[in-house]
N, C-alpha and C positions, 0 to 999 in steps of 0.2 A: 504556586497555587497554595492558599490559607488553609494550615491543619484543619479536621472537622473537629466542630466544637463537640466535646462528651457532651451526651446527650441524657448520662447517668443523672438522679436523682440523688447529691451529695446529701448525705443526712449521717444522724446519729447509730441509728441501726446497721449502716453500711461501715462507718467506724470501730465500733464494738466486733462486729463480724470480722475485721481485720486481727481484732485482740484473738477476741473467743471463737472464732467460725471455724474453723481446723478442726478436723475429728479428732485426733490427738492430744490438743490442746482441753478441750471437753473432756476428754478420760480422764487426763492427768488431774483436770480442778477436783471432777469425781471424786477420782482416787483419794484426792488429801482429803476432800469432806468426808466418806466414807469412814476414814483412819481420824478425824477429832483434827483436821487439818495438818497433820506433819506427814513427812515419809520420808523415806531415804532411797537415793537412785538407784542401787540398785534393787532395794524391793518395787519400785517404779519401772524398773524394766523388766522383771521378771514377771510382775504382775499383768501388764499389760501387754506381754510379749513383743514389745517393742524395742528395734535395733536402738544400740546405744548413740550411733551418731544424731539419730532422728528424734530418741529422747533430747539428748543434749540442747540441739538446735531449739529444740520447744521449750526445752525449762528458761532459757536463756531467754527467749522470746516473752516469756510470762514474767520474768525476773525483771528484763526492762521495761514493759508494762505497768510494772508496780503489783501486779496479778498473785505470784509468790516471792518468798525471800530465800534467800538462799545462804544456807551456814554451815561451818563445819560443825562433824558432831563433835570432835574433842578438839580441846585447843592448838591450834598448829597444825590438825588434819587437813589430810587432803580428801578424805571421804565426806562428802555433803549429805545435807538434809534440809528440805525443802519445805515451808511453809506458807498457808494461804495468808495472808494480808486479810487486813479489815475491807479492803476494794475487792479482795479473792472473795471473802464472804457473802461478799452483796450479790454474788450470783448466785445466790442458794436459790431463789424464786424462781429464776428462771431454770436451773437446772430440774426443777420440782414441775414445772410448766412443762417442761418437754419430758418428763415421765408422764404424767399426766395422762397428755397428748397423745402419746404412744402408746399408753395403755387403752385410751379411749378408742381410737382411730385406725390405727395399725394394723394391719392383719397378722397373726403370728408373734405378736408383741403381749403375749397374756402372760409373761415372764414374770414370775414374782421371786428374783432373788435375794430382794430385799427389798426395805420401805423406810422411808423419815420420818420418825414418830416424836411427838411430845415428850420431852425426857420425863416432866411430871407426872402425866396421864398414862406413855405408854402408848396413847393411841396416833392412828396416822395423821399427817399433818396434809394441809391442801392450801396451793396456792391460785386457785383458777379464778381469784375474784377482783374485776376489774372497778373499784370505786371512785365515783365524782367528787369532785372538792366538797360537797356537805356530807358525803358518806355514802349517797345512794347506792346500791350494786345498778353496775349497769350492763347490756347486752350487747349484740352485736351493732342491732338496729339503733343505738342510741349514743353510738360515736360517729364520727366523721372527721375528715383529717381538713386542718384549715391552712391553706400556704403563708407561711411567713415571710419568704423573701421572693423577688423575680421569679429566681430560677425552679424554686416549686412551681409556682402561677406557673412557668412556661412548658414545666413538664406536666402539670395537670391538663394542661390546655392540650398538648403536643397528642398524649398518650388517652384522651378520655376516649369511653366508647363512642360518643357522637362523631369524634372524628375520624372514629376507625371505620366507620358507618360511612362515611363520606367519601373516604379514600379508595375502599373496595366496591362502590357504585362508579367512583370516575374512572 
């Protein structure tokens, strides 16, 4: 018998979630951002209230993926310091969007423990705009997904609402 064909859509979002989609990974990245991109192992462990073995594994993966760098605190030392890389700092808009989404949509998420602000003016920043190539601000009705591969076309066809209706009728 032939193995079942994977019907999930392989895409950049799926791959990104393999790297940063874990709860602990996002909190580690958040903590590094809050403290200017640098944090020691023990400080992360204490602040996040995470077990040492789980923190070690998550840090290893983030280093492996190039999100953070690991450096000894002193030359030849065993204690480590972790720093966000340029690739890690590129996650700032995602973190801001998650924060803004939660504040707007999730009940009980009106916690204002901290804010990301413009260094120069001290005003809160916003990350919630999607712009067209020509600079126009786009809303949810202005965007659609266009399949670029046969796999994506098949996925859209297989799971489109019109096909779901046909299956439930039959």
